DSSP file (Angstrom, degrees, kcal/mol; ACC not computed):
  #  RESIDUE AA STRUCTURE BP1 BP2  ACC     N-H-->O    O-->H-N    N-H-->O    O-->H-N    TCO  KAPPA ALPHA  PHI   PSI    X-CA   Y-CA   Z-CA
    1    1 A V     >        0   0    0      0, 0.0     4,-2.0     0, 0.0     5,-0.2   0.000 360.0 360.0 360.0 -42.7   47.1    0.4    4.4
    2    2 A D  H  >  +     0   0    0      1,-0.2     4,-2.4     2,-0.2     5,-0.2   0.891 360.0  51.7 -62.9 -39.3   45.4   -2.7    3.1
    3    3 A E  H  > S+     0   0    0      1,-0.2     4,-2.4     2,-0.2    -1,-0.2   0.882 108.2  51.8 -65.2 -37.9   42.9   -2.7    5.9
    4    4 A A  H  > S+     0   0    0      2,-0.2     4,-2.3     1,-0.2    -1,-0.2   0.898 110.3  48.8 -64.3 -39.7   42.0    1.0    5.1
    5    5 A I  H  X S+     0   0    0     -4,-2.0     4,-2.5     2,-0.2    -2,-0.2   0.921 111.7  49.2 -65.0 -44.4   41.5    0.1    1.5
    6    6 A K  H  X S+     0   0    0     -4,-2.4     4,-2.5     1,-0.2    -2,-0.2   0.905 112.0  48.8 -62.7 -41.5   39.3   -2.9    2.4
    7    7 A T  H  X S+     0   0    0     -4,-2.4     4,-2.2     2,-0.2    -1,-0.2   0.920 111.9  48.0 -64.8 -44.0   37.2   -0.7    4.7
    8    8 A R  H  X S+     0   0    0     -4,-2.3     4,-2.4     1,-0.2    -2,-0.2   0.893 111.9  50.5 -63.4 -40.0   36.8    2.0    2.1
    9    9 A W  H  X S+     0   0    0     -4,-2.5     4,-2.9     2,-0.2    -2,-0.2   0.911 109.6  50.5 -63.6 -43.1   35.8   -0.6   -0.4
   10   10 A R  H  X S+     0   0    0     -4,-2.5     4,-2.3     2,-0.2    -2,-0.2   0.905 111.3  48.1 -61.3 -42.6   33.2   -2.2    2.0
   11   11 A I  H  X S+     0   0    0     -4,-2.2     4,-2.1     2,-0.2    -2,-0.2   0.934 113.9  47.0 -64.4 -45.9   31.7    1.3    2.6
   12   12 A T  H  X S+     0   0    0     -4,-2.4     4,-2.4     1,-0.2    -2,-0.2   0.911 111.9  50.3 -61.5 -44.3   31.5    2.0   -1.1
   13   13 A A  H  X S+     0   0    0     -4,-2.9     4,-2.7     1,-0.2    -1,-0.2   0.901 110.3  50.1 -63.6 -41.0   30.0   -1.4   -1.9
   14   14 A K  H  X S+     0   0    0     -4,-2.3     4,-2.6     2,-0.2    -1,-0.2   0.896 109.9  50.4 -64.2 -40.0   27.3   -0.9    0.8
   15   15 A K  H  X S+     0   0    0     -4,-2.1     4,-2.5     2,-0.2    -2,-0.2   0.920 112.1  47.1 -65.0 -42.4   26.4    2.5   -0.6
   16   16 A V  H  X S+     0   0    0     -4,-2.4     4,-2.6     2,-0.2    -2,-0.2   0.935 112.7  50.0 -62.9 -44.9   26.1    1.2   -4.1
   17   17 A Y  H  X S+     0   0    0     -4,-2.7     4,-2.3     1,-0.2    -2,-0.2   0.920 111.8  47.5 -60.7 -44.9   24.0   -1.8   -2.8
   18   18 A D  H  X S+     0   0    0     -4,-2.6     4,-2.0     1,-0.2    -1,-0.2   0.906 112.6  49.1 -63.2 -42.0   21.7    0.6   -0.9
   19   19 A E  H  X S+     0   0    0     -4,-2.5     4,-2.8     2,-0.2    -2,-0.2   0.896 110.4  50.7 -65.5 -39.7   21.3    2.9   -3.9
   20   20 A M  H  X S+     0   0    0     -4,-2.6     4,-2.9     2,-0.2     5,-0.2   0.915 108.0  52.9 -64.0 -42.7   20.5   -0.1   -6.2
   21   21 A K  H  X S+     0   0    0     -4,-2.3     4,-1.2     1,-0.2    -1,-0.2   0.932 112.0  45.8 -55.9 -46.3   17.9   -1.3   -3.7
   22   22 A I  H  < S+     0   0    0     -4,-2.0     3,-0.4     1,-0.2    -2,-0.2   0.938 113.9  48.0 -64.4 -48.0   16.2    2.1   -3.8
   23   23 A L  H >< S+     0   0    0     -4,-2.8     3,-1.1     1,-0.2    -2,-0.2   0.909 112.7  47.5 -60.5 -42.6   16.4    2.4   -7.6
   24   24 A L  H 3< S+     0   0    0     -4,-2.9    -1,-0.2     1,-0.2    -2,-0.2   0.701 115.9  44.6 -74.8 -18.2   15.0   -1.0   -8.2
   25   25 A L  T 3< S+     0   0    0     -4,-1.2     9,-2.0    -3,-0.4     2,-0.4   0.145  94.9 101.6-109.8  18.4   12.2   -0.6   -5.8
   26   26 A T  B <  S-A   33   0A   0     -3,-1.1     2,-0.3     7,-0.3     7,-0.3  -0.884  70.5-126.3-112.1 133.5   11.2    3.0   -6.9
   27   27 A C     >  -     0   0    0      5,-2.9     4,-1.9    -2,-0.4     5,-0.2  -0.581  15.1-142.0 -71.7 132.3    8.3    4.0   -9.1
   28   28 A S  T  4 S+     0   0    0     17,-0.5    -1,-0.1    -2,-0.3    18,-0.1   0.547  96.8  52.1 -76.0  -5.9    9.6    6.1  -12.0
   29   29 A I  T  4 S+     0   0    0      3,-0.1    -1,-0.2    18,-0.0    17,-0.0   0.900 125.3  18.0 -91.4 -55.9    6.5    8.4  -11.8
   30   30 A C  T  4 S-     0   0    0      2,-0.2    -2,-0.2     3,-0.0     3,-0.1   0.622  91.9-134.7 -94.9 -13.1    6.4    9.4   -8.1
   31   31 A L     <  +     0   0    0     -4,-1.9     2,-0.3     1,-0.3    -3,-0.1   0.757  69.1 111.3  64.2  26.4   10.1    8.5   -7.3
   32   32 A S  S    S-     0   0    0     -5,-0.2    -5,-2.9     1,-0.1    -1,-0.3  -0.761  82.7 -75.9-116.3 168.3    9.0    6.8   -4.1
   33   33 A T  B    S-A   26   0A   0     -2,-0.3    -7,-0.3    -7,-0.3    -1,-0.1  -0.317  70.4 -77.4 -63.6 153.8    9.1    3.1   -3.3
   34   34 A F        -     0   0    0     -9,-2.0     2,-0.5    46,-0.1    69,-0.2  -0.191  41.3-164.1 -57.4 138.3    6.3    1.1   -5.0
   35   35 A D  S    S-     0   0    0      1,-0.2    13,-0.9    -3,-0.1    14,-0.4  -0.961  80.2 -17.0-123.5 107.5    2.9    1.4   -3.4
   36   36 A C  S    S-     0   0    0     -2,-0.5    12,-1.4    11,-0.2    -1,-0.2   0.988  90.0-144.7  56.5  64.8    0.7   -1.4   -4.8
   37   37 A P  E     -B   47   0B   0      0, 0.0    40,-2.6     0, 0.0     2,-0.3  -0.332  18.3-168.6 -64.0 135.8    3.0   -2.2   -7.7
   38   38 A V  E     -BC  46  76B   0      8,-2.8     8,-1.9    38,-0.3     2,-0.4  -0.938  12.3-140.7-123.3 150.0    1.4   -3.2  -11.0
   39   39 A T  E     -BC  45  75B   0     36,-2.5    36,-1.1    -2,-0.3     6,-0.2  -0.908  13.3-157.1-110.3 133.8    2.9   -4.7  -14.1
   40   40 A I    >   -     0   0    0      4,-2.2     3,-2.8    -2,-0.4    34,-0.1  -0.653  38.7 -91.1-105.9 169.0    1.8   -3.7  -17.6
   41   41 A P  T 3  S+     0   0    0      0, 0.0    -1,-0.0     0, 0.0    33,-0.0   0.700 122.7  59.3 -56.1 -25.7    2.3   -5.7  -20.8
   42   42 A C  T 3  S-     0   0    0      2,-0.1    -3,-0.0    24,-0.1    19,-0.0   0.585 118.2-110.3 -78.3  -8.2    5.6   -4.1  -21.7
   43   43 A G  S <  S+     0   0    0     -3,-2.8     2,-0.1     1,-0.3    -1,-0.0   0.329  73.4 132.3  99.7  -6.2    7.0   -5.4  -18.4
   44   44 A H        -     0   0    0     -4,-0.1    -4,-2.2    -5,-0.1     2,-0.4  -0.459  44.7-141.4 -80.6 154.9    7.4   -2.1  -16.5
   45   45 A N  E     +B   39   0B   0     -6,-0.2   -17,-0.5    -2,-0.1     2,-0.3  -0.901  24.9 162.1-118.6 143.3    6.1   -1.6  -13.0
   46   46 A F  E     -B   38   0B   0     -8,-1.9    -8,-2.8    -2,-0.4     2,-0.2  -0.958  48.4 -84.9-148.2 161.8    4.5    1.4  -11.4
   47   47 A C  E  >  -B   37   0B   0     -2,-0.3     4,-2.5   -10,-0.2     5,-0.2  -0.510  45.4-122.8 -62.8 141.7    2.4    2.3   -8.4
   48   48 A Q  H  > S+     0   0    0    -12,-1.4     4,-2.5   -13,-0.9     5,-0.2   0.947 109.9  43.8 -55.6 -52.3   -1.2    1.6   -9.3
   49   49 A N  H  > S+     0   0    0    -14,-0.4     4,-1.8     1,-0.2    -1,-0.2   0.854 111.9  53.7 -66.7 -34.7   -2.4    5.1   -8.6
   50   50 A C  H  > S+     0   0    0      2,-0.2     4,-0.8     1,-0.2    -1,-0.2   0.944 111.3  45.6 -62.1 -47.6    0.6    6.7  -10.3
   51   51 A L  H >X S+     0   0    0     -4,-2.5     3,-1.1     1,-0.2     4,-1.0   0.929 111.9  50.6 -63.4 -45.7    0.0    4.8  -13.5
   52   52 A L  H 3< S+     0   0    0     -4,-2.5     3,-0.4     1,-0.3    -1,-0.2   0.842 104.6  59.0 -62.0 -32.5   -3.8    5.4  -13.5
   53   53 A S  H 3< S+     0   0    0     -4,-1.8    -1,-0.3     1,-0.2    -2,-0.2   0.748 105.4  49.6 -69.4 -21.8   -3.1    9.2  -13.0
   54   54 A T  H << S+     0   0    0     -3,-1.1     2,-1.5    -4,-0.8     3,-0.3   0.677  93.6  80.6 -88.8 -17.5   -1.1    9.2  -16.3
   55   55 A W     <  +     0   0    0     -4,-1.0    -1,-0.2    -3,-0.4     4,-0.1  -0.618  51.0 128.4 -91.6  80.3   -3.8    7.4  -18.3
   56   56 A T  S    S-     0   0    0     -2,-1.5    -1,-0.2     2,-0.2     3,-0.1   0.877  85.8  -2.1 -98.9 -50.7   -6.1   10.2  -19.1
   57   57 A E  S    S+     0   0    0     -3,-0.3     2,-0.3     1,-0.3    -2,-0.1   0.680 131.4  19.9-114.2 -28.3   -6.7   10.1  -22.9
   58   58 A S  S    S-     0   0    0     -4,-0.3     2,-0.7     2,-0.1    -1,-0.3  -0.890  71.3-119.0-138.8 169.6   -4.5    7.2  -24.1
   59   59 A Y  E     +E   68   0C   0      9,-0.6     9,-3.6    -2,-0.3     2,-0.3  -0.887  49.0 141.2-117.9 100.9   -2.8    4.2  -22.6
   60   60 A S  E     -E   67   0C   0     -2,-0.7     7,-0.2     7,-0.2     6,-0.1  -0.949  55.7 -98.6-135.7 158.8    0.9    4.2  -23.0
   61   61 A C     >  -     0   0    0      5,-2.1     4,-1.7    -2,-0.3    -2,-0.0  -0.629  24.5-146.5 -75.6 125.5    3.8    3.2  -20.8
   62   62 A P  T  4 S+     0   0    0      0, 0.0    -1,-0.1     0, 0.0   -11,-0.0   0.699  95.8  43.0 -64.0 -17.7    5.3    6.2  -19.0
   63   63 A Q  T  4 S+     0   0    0      3,-0.1    -2,-0.0     1,-0.0    -3,-0.0   0.917 131.4  14.3 -95.7 -53.1    8.7    4.6  -19.2
   64   64 A C  T  4 S-     0   0    0      2,-0.1    -1,-0.0     0, 0.0    -3,-0.0   0.490  92.5-128.4-104.3  -4.4    9.2    3.2  -22.7
   65   65 A R     <  +     0   0    0     -4,-1.7     2,-0.2     1,-0.2     0, 0.0   0.619  44.2 166.3  66.7  17.0    6.2    4.9  -24.3
   66   66 A T        -     0   0    0     -6,-0.1    -5,-2.1     1,-0.1     2,-0.4  -0.463  31.2-136.1 -60.4 129.5    4.7    1.7  -25.7
   67   67 A L  E     -E   60   0C   0     -7,-0.2     2,-0.4    -2,-0.2    -7,-0.2  -0.779  13.9-157.9 -96.0 131.2    1.2    2.5  -26.8
   68   68 A F  E     -E   59   0C   0     -9,-3.6    -9,-0.6    -2,-0.4     3,-0.0  -0.912  13.4-144.6-108.5 133.6   -1.7    0.1  -26.0
   69   69 A E  S    S+     0   0    0     -2,-0.4     2,-0.3   -11,-0.1    -1,-0.1   0.876  86.7  22.5 -64.9 -38.4   -4.8    0.3  -28.1
   70   70 A T  S    S-     0   0    0     -3,-0.1   -12,-0.0   -11,-0.1    -1,-0.0  -0.850 104.7 -79.6-125.5 163.6   -7.1   -0.5  -25.1
   71   71 A R        -     0   0    0     -2,-0.3    -2,-0.1     1,-0.1     3,-0.1  -0.469  53.0-127.9 -63.9 117.7   -6.5   -0.1  -21.4
   72   72 A P        -     0   0    0      0, 0.0     2,-0.4     0, 0.0    -1,-0.1  -0.326  23.6-104.4 -66.5 148.6   -4.4   -3.1  -20.2
   73   73 A E        -     0   0    0      1,-0.1     2,-0.4    44,-0.0    44,-0.1  -0.617  39.1-128.5 -70.8 126.9   -5.6   -5.2  -17.3
   74   74 A L        -     0   0    0     -2,-0.4    44,-1.6    42,-0.1     2,-0.5  -0.654  21.3-160.7 -83.5 132.7   -3.4   -4.2  -14.4
   75   75 A K  E     -Cd  39 118B   0    -36,-1.1   -36,-2.5    -2,-0.4     2,-0.3  -0.956  18.7-126.6-114.6 125.8   -1.8   -7.1  -12.5
   76   76 A K  E     -Cd  38 119B   0     42,-4.1    44,-2.2    -2,-0.5     2,-1.4  -0.558  19.1-135.6 -67.8 128.8   -0.6   -6.6   -9.0
   77   77 A N     >  -     0   0    0    -40,-2.6     4,-2.4    -2,-0.3     5,-0.2  -0.716  26.8-179.8 -86.6  91.5    3.1   -7.6   -8.9
   78   78 A T  H  > S+     0   0    0     -2,-1.4     4,-2.2     1,-0.2    -1,-0.2   0.838  76.8  53.4 -67.0 -33.2    2.9   -9.6   -5.7
   79   79 A V  H  > S+     0   0    0      2,-0.2     4,-2.4     1,-0.2    -1,-0.2   0.950 111.6  44.7 -66.4 -48.3    6.6  -10.6   -5.7
   80   80 A L  H  > S+     0   0    0      1,-0.2     4,-2.6     2,-0.2    -2,-0.2   0.895 112.1  53.6 -62.6 -39.5    7.7   -7.0   -6.1
   81   81 A S  H  X S+     0   0    0     -4,-2.4     4,-2.2     1,-0.2    -1,-0.2   0.906 109.9  47.3 -60.8 -42.2    5.2   -5.9   -3.4
   82   82 A T  H  X S+     0   0    0     -4,-2.2     4,-2.5     2,-0.2    -2,-0.2   0.891 111.2  51.1 -66.3 -40.2    6.7   -8.5   -1.0
   83   83 A V  H  X S+     0   0    0     -4,-2.4     4,-2.5     2,-0.2     5,-0.2   0.930 110.4  49.1 -64.8 -44.7   10.3   -7.5   -1.8
   84   84 A V  H  X S+     0   0    0     -4,-2.6     4,-2.3     1,-0.2    -2,-0.2   0.939 113.0  46.7 -58.7 -48.6    9.4   -3.8   -1.1
   85   85 A E  H  X S+     0   0    0     -4,-2.2     4,-2.4     1,-0.2    -1,-0.2   0.894 110.8  52.8 -63.0 -40.0    7.7   -4.7    2.2
   86   86 A T  H  X S+     0   0    0     -4,-2.5     4,-2.8     1,-0.2     5,-0.2   0.930 111.0  46.0 -61.7 -46.2   10.6   -6.9    3.2
   87   87 A F  H  X S+     0   0    0     -4,-2.5     4,-2.7     2,-0.2     5,-0.2   0.862 110.3  54.4 -65.5 -35.4   13.2   -4.2    2.6
   88   88 A R  H  X S+     0   0    0     -4,-2.3     4,-2.0    -5,-0.2    -2,-0.2   0.939 112.7  43.1 -61.0 -45.8   11.0   -1.7    4.5
   89   89 A V  H  X S+     0   0    0     -4,-2.4     4,-1.7     2,-0.2    -2,-0.2   0.946 117.3  44.9 -66.0 -49.5   10.9   -3.9    7.5
   90   90 A R  H  X S+     0   0    0     -4,-2.8     4,-2.6     1,-0.2     5,-0.3   0.897 112.8  51.8 -62.7 -40.2   14.6   -4.8    7.4
   91   91 A S  H  X S+     0   0    0     -4,-2.7     4,-2.1     1,-0.2     6,-0.7   0.897 109.2  49.1 -64.5 -40.9   15.6   -1.2    6.8
   92   92 A S  H  X S+     0   0    0     -4,-2.0     4,-0.5    -5,-0.2    -1,-0.2   0.829 114.8  45.9 -70.0 -29.4   13.6    0.0    9.8
   93   93 A K  H  < S+     0   0    0     -4,-1.7    -2,-0.2    -5,-0.2    -1,-0.2   0.895 120.1  36.4 -78.2 -40.8   15.1   -2.6   12.0
   94   94 A T  H  < S+     0   0    0     -4,-2.6    -2,-0.2     1,-0.2    -3,-0.2   0.755 125.7  35.7 -88.1 -24.2   18.7   -2.2   11.0
   95   95 A E  H  < S-     0   0    0     -4,-2.1    -1,-0.2    -5,-0.3    -3,-0.2   0.387 101.6-118.5-111.1   2.6   18.9    1.6   10.5
   96   96 A G  S  < S+     0   0    0     -4,-0.5     2,-0.3    -5,-0.2    -4,-0.2   0.515  96.0  36.7  74.0   1.2   16.6    2.7   13.2
   97   97 A G  S    S-     0   0    0     -6,-0.7     2,-0.1     0, 0.0    -4,-0.0  -0.797  95.2 -97.6-179.7 139.1   14.3    4.2   10.6
   98   98 A S        -     0   0    0     -2,-0.3     4,-0.1     1,-0.2   -10,-0.1  -0.363  12.0-153.0 -71.5 140.1   13.3    3.2    7.2
   99   99 A I  S    S+     0   0    0    -11,-0.1     2,-0.4    -2,-0.1    -1,-0.2   0.534  81.3  79.2 -81.2  -7.4   15.0    4.6    4.1
  100  100 A F  S    S-     0   0    0    -12,-0.1     2,-0.2   -13,-0.1    -2,-0.1  -0.796  89.7-115.2-101.8 141.6   11.7    3.9    2.3
  101  101 A S        -     0   0    0     -2,-0.4     2,-1.0     1,-0.1    -2,-0.1  -0.524  31.4-124.3 -69.2 141.5    8.7    6.1    2.5
  102  102 A V        +     0   0    0     -2,-0.2     2,-0.4    -4,-0.1    -1,-0.1  -0.782  48.5 150.4 -95.0 106.1    5.9    4.2    4.2
  103  103 A R        +     0   0    0     -2,-1.0     2,-0.4   -69,-0.2   -67,-0.2  -0.993  17.0 178.8-135.2 125.7    2.9    4.2    1.8
  104  104 A K        +     0   0    0     -2,-0.4   -69,-0.1   -69,-0.1    -2,-0.0  -0.989  23.2 132.1-124.0 137.5    0.4    1.5    1.7
  105  105 A G    >   +     0   0    0     -2,-0.4     3,-1.7     3,-0.1    -1,-0.1   0.401  14.7 126.9-174.0  24.0   -2.5    1.7   -0.6
  106  106 A C  T 3  S+     0   0    0      1,-0.3    11,-0.2   -58,-0.0   -71,-0.0   0.796  92.5  48.1 -59.3 -24.0   -3.5   -1.2   -2.8
  107  107 A R  T 3  S+     0   0    0      2,-0.1    -1,-0.3     9,-0.1    -2,-0.1   0.476  85.5 118.0 -96.6  -1.4   -6.9   -0.9   -1.4
  108  108 A R    <   -     0   0    0     -3,-1.7     2,-0.3     1,-0.1    -3,-0.1  -0.358  69.6-117.1 -63.2 143.2   -7.1    2.9   -1.9
  109  109 A K        -     0   0    0      2,-0.0     2,-0.4    -2,-0.0     5,-0.1  -0.642  26.7-154.2 -80.3 138.0   -9.8    4.0   -4.2
  110  110 A S  B >   -F  113   0D   0      3,-0.7     3,-1.1    -2,-0.3   -61,-0.0  -0.918  18.4-139.0-112.1 141.9   -8.7    5.7   -7.3
  111  111 A S  T 3  S+     0   0    0     -2,-0.4    -1,-0.1     1,-0.2     3,-0.1   0.645 104.4  57.4 -69.4 -13.0  -10.8    8.2   -9.2
  112  112 A H  T 3  S+     0   0    0      1,-0.2     2,-0.4   -63,-0.0    -1,-0.2   0.542 109.5  39.2 -95.9  -8.1   -9.6    6.5  -12.4
  113  113 A S  B <   +F  110   0D   0     -3,-1.1    -3,-0.7     1,-0.1    -1,-0.2  -0.980  42.0 179.5-148.5 131.2  -10.7    3.0  -11.7
  114  114 A S        +     0   0    0     -2,-0.4     2,-0.3    -5,-0.1    -1,-0.1   0.507  69.9  80.6-102.4  -8.2  -13.7    1.4  -10.1
  115  115 A S  S    S-     0   0    0      1,-0.1     2,-0.1     0, 0.0     0, 0.0  -0.682  79.9-118.1 -99.8 154.9  -12.5   -2.1  -10.6
  116  116 A S        -     0   0    0     -2,-0.3     2,-0.3     1,-0.1   -42,-0.1  -0.404  31.1-109.8 -82.0 164.0  -10.0   -3.9   -8.4
  117  117 A I        -     0   0    0    -11,-0.2     2,-0.3    -2,-0.1   -42,-0.2  -0.657  27.2-118.8 -94.7 154.4   -6.7   -5.2   -9.7
  118  118 A A  E     -d   75   0B   0    -44,-1.6   -42,-4.1    -2,-0.3     2,-0.2  -0.652  27.7-111.0 -90.6 146.1   -5.9   -8.8  -10.2
  119  119 A A  E      d   76   0B   0     -2,-0.3   -42,-0.1   -44,-0.2    -1,-0.1  -0.530 360.0 360.0 -73.9 143.2   -3.0  -10.5   -8.3
  120  120 A H              0   0    0    -44,-2.2   -43,-0.1    -2,-0.2    -1,-0.1   0.353 360.0 360.0-120.4 360.0   -0.1  -11.4  -10.6
């Protein structure tokens, strides 16, 4: 009986861990793993293109609604980008297929921005 409980607990813990990985590495706009994650002054992270697509007339955080008077300089979150890529690679090796959508695009052109983003 004890072994069955331990096994069930391990399975539950792994599911929670996997779900947390996905939640922490997911853009709240597109609901996919971050693609070229950028950090804005309030501290929230989004895919660069997702964030730019929300900034049409004003500049506010899609998550906490903090309003910025001018368009904030976007900083690429290199640490978050590395973590996402690491989990993509590990996930594809251990599970036979990645649980993360494979999207790469920091270099994609956005119709909303002609300037490149700075590394953070």
